[in-house]
C-alpha positions in Angstrom: -22.4 -0.6 24.7 -18.2 0.7 24.1 -16.5 1.9 27.1 -14.9 3.9 25.6 -15.9 6.6 23.4 -12.9 7.0 21.3 -10.9 4.4 18.7 -7.2 4.6 17.7 -7.0 5.1 14.3 -4.3 6.6 11.7 -5.7 10.1 10.2 -4.1 10.6 6.8 -4.6 14.1 6.8 -2.0 14.5 9.9 0.2 11.8 8.6 -0.3 10.8 12.4 -1.9 7.9 14.8 -4.7 9.4 17.0 -7.1 8.3 19.1 -10.1 10.3 17.2 -13.8 10.4 18.9 -16.3 7.9 17.7 -19.7 9.6 16.1 -21.3 6.8 15.3 -20.8 2.9 15.1 -22.6 -0.4 12.6 -21.9 -4.3 13.9 -21.6 -6.5 11.3 -24.3 -9.1 11.5 -22.6 -12.1 9.7 -18.7 -10.8 11.4 -17.3 -9.5 14.7 -16.7 -6.4 12.5 -17.6 -3.2 13.3 -17.5 -0.1 10.8 -16.7 3.7 13.4 -17.5 6.8 12.4 -15.1 9.1 13.7 -13.5 12.5 13.9 -9.9 13.7 14.1 -9.0 15.4 17.3 -6.8 17.0 15.6 -7.9 18.4 11.9 -11.9 17.3 12.3 -11.6 15.5 9.5 -13.8 12.7 9.5 -12.7 8.9 9.6 -14.1 6.0 8.4 -12.5 2.5 10.0 -13.2 -1.1 10.9 -12.4 -2.5 13.8 -13.6 -5.5 16.6 -15.2 -4.9 19.8 -13.2 -6.9 22.2 -13.8 -7.5 26.5 -10.5 -6.1 28.7 -9.5 -6.7 32.0 -12.0 -5.7 33.4 -14.6 -7.0 31.1 -15.8 -4.4 29.8 -16.2 -3.7 25.9 -13.3 -2.0 23.8 -12.9 -0.9 20.7 -9.8 -2.4 19.6 -7.5 0.0 16.4 -9.0 0.4 13.3 -8.1 -0.2 10.2 -9.1 2.9 8.6 -11.2 2.6 5.2 -11.9 5.6 4.0 -10.8 8.7 2.9 -8.0 6.6 2.5 -7.6 3.1 2.7 -4.8 2.8 5.6 -4.2 -0.7 3.6 -4.0 -2.0 0.0 -4.6 -6.0 -0.5 -2.2 -7.1 -2.7 -2.6 -10.0 -5.3 -0.6 -13.0 -3.4 0.7 -13.5 -7.2 3.1 -11.1 -6.2 6.1 -12.6 -4.6 5.6 -12.3 -0.4 9.3 -9.5 0.0 7.6 -7.4 -2.3 4.6 -7.5 -0.7 6.3 -6.9 2.4 8.0 -3.6 1.3 4.8 -1.9 -0.2 3.2 -2.6 2.9 5.9 -1.4 4.8 5.6 1.9 2.2 2.2 2.3 3.2 3.1 2.5 7.1 5.3 5.2 6.9 3.6 7.1 4.2 0.4 6.8 7.1 3.1 8.2 9.7 4.5 11.1 7.4 7.5 9.5 6.9 7.9 10.4 2.8 12.0 8.7 2.1 11.8 5.7 4.2 8.1 5.8 2.3 10.0 5.6 -1.4 13.2 3.9 -0.1 11.3 1.0 0.4 9.5 0.9 -2.8 12.7 1.7 -5.1 13.3 -1.4 -3.0 10.9 -3.3 -3.8 11.1 -2.6 -8.2 14.9 -3.4 -7.0 13.8 -6.9 -6.2 11.0 -7.2 -9.5 14.5 -6.4 -11.3 17.3 -9.3 -9.8 14.8 -11.5 -10.2 13.8 -10.9 -13.9 17.2 -9.0 -14.7 19.7 -11.1 -12.5 23.3 -9.3 -12.3 22.0 -6.1 -13.5 21.8 -2.7 -11.6 18.5 -1.2 -11.1 19.3 0.8 -13.7 20.2 -1.3 -16.3 17.9 -4.1 -15.1 14.9 -1.9 -15.7 16.3 -1.4 -19.5 16.4 -5.2 -19.5 12.8 -5.6 -18.3 11.2 -3.2 -21.4 13.8 -5.5 -23.8 12.7 -8.4 -22.9 8.6 -6.8 -22.9 8.4 -7.5 -18.7 7.0 -3.7 -18.7 5.9 -1.5 -21.6 7.7 1.9 -22.2 5.0 4.1 -19.6 6.0 1.0 -16.6 9.6 1.7 -17.8 9.2 5.4 -17.1 7.5 5.0 -13.9 9.9 2.4 -12.7 12.8 4.7 -13.8 11.2 7.8 -12.0 10.7 5.6 -9.0 14.6 4.8 -9.1 15.8 8.7 -9.4 13.0 9.4 -6.0 14.2 6.5 -4.0 18.5 7.9 -4.8 16.7 11.3 -3.7 15.5 9.1 -0.4 18.6 7.5 0.4 21.2 10.4 -0.3 22.0 13.0 1.7 20.5 16.3 -0.5 19.1 19.8 0.0 16.0 18.3 -1.7 13.0 16.9 0.2 10.8 14.1 -0.9 7.4 15.9 -0.5 3.6 13.8 0.4 2.9 13.7 -3.0 6.1 12.2 -4.5 5.7 9.9 -2.0 2.2 8.7 -2.5 2.3 8.7 -6.2 5.8 6.5 -5.8 3.5 4.1 -3.8 1.1 4.7 -6.6 4.0 3.8 -9.2 5.1 0.9 -7.3 1.6 -1.0 -6.5 0.6 -0.5 -10.5 4.0 -2.1 -12.2 3.5 -5.3 -9.7 -0.2 -5.4 -10.6 1.4 -5.5 -13.8 4.4 -7.8 -14.2 2.3 -10.5 -12.0 -1.2 -9.7 -11.6 -2.6 -8.7 -14.9 0.3 -10.6 -16.8 -0.9 -14.5 -15.4 -4.5 -14.1 -15.5 -3.8 -13.0 -19.4 -1.8 -16.1 -19.5 -4.5 -18.3 -17.6 -7.5 -16.2 -20.7 -4.9 -17.5 -23.2 -4.2 -21.3 -21.9 -8.5 -21.4 -22.0 -9.1 -20.5 -24.7 -6.0 -22.7 -26.4 -8.5 -25.2 -24.3 -11.4 -24.2 -26.3 -9.9 -24.6 -29.8 -10.7 -20.8 -30.0 -8.3 -18.8 -32.4 
C-alpha cells in the first residue's frame, strides 16, 4: 500500500497541478503502471491518471507524478511521421494548456505550422506559405482555412492587443494543429503506402 494517500496530477478544470487525494487504484499485472482515481482538492472533480509506484529514501512505497488519462489526456500520442521539432512544439503547447497559459499555447501551435510552411514552401511568409501549400495540394481548402485561422490566433497571442486568447480558442487551435499534421504527414504517408501495395499487386 502506498505511503501517501494523494498524488500529483494536472487538473484540466483548474488548469493547474494539484496534490489530489487518492480514492482508489489498480496495479496493472503485466507492467509497472498503476491506474489511480483521484479527486481535485479545489474543484472536487474526478481525475483518472496513470502512474508508477517506487520506493523513496525511507524505503516506503509512494506514487510518482501521474499522467492524466481522463477527463482529457494530458498528453496526446503523436505519430513519429511528424518531424521531431514539430512534435516538440505541440507537446509544449499541450503543457501550456494544462497550466492555463493560453497565449503561449497558440504561439507554439503557430510555430509548428510555420515549420510546416517553411519545409514545404521555403522562402515564403507564413501567410503566403499556407496559400502555396493549398496550391500544391499538400493541404485541402478546409485545412487551409484552419491553418489560416490558427495563424491569426497566433498573431493575437504573440502581439500586445486588448483581445485575449481564451481557453476555448487555445484548445481548438491545438486540436486544429494536430489535425493538420496528422493529415499532412500521417494520413498522406499511409495513403502513399496503400497505393504502392495496390500497384505491387497489380490492382487498378
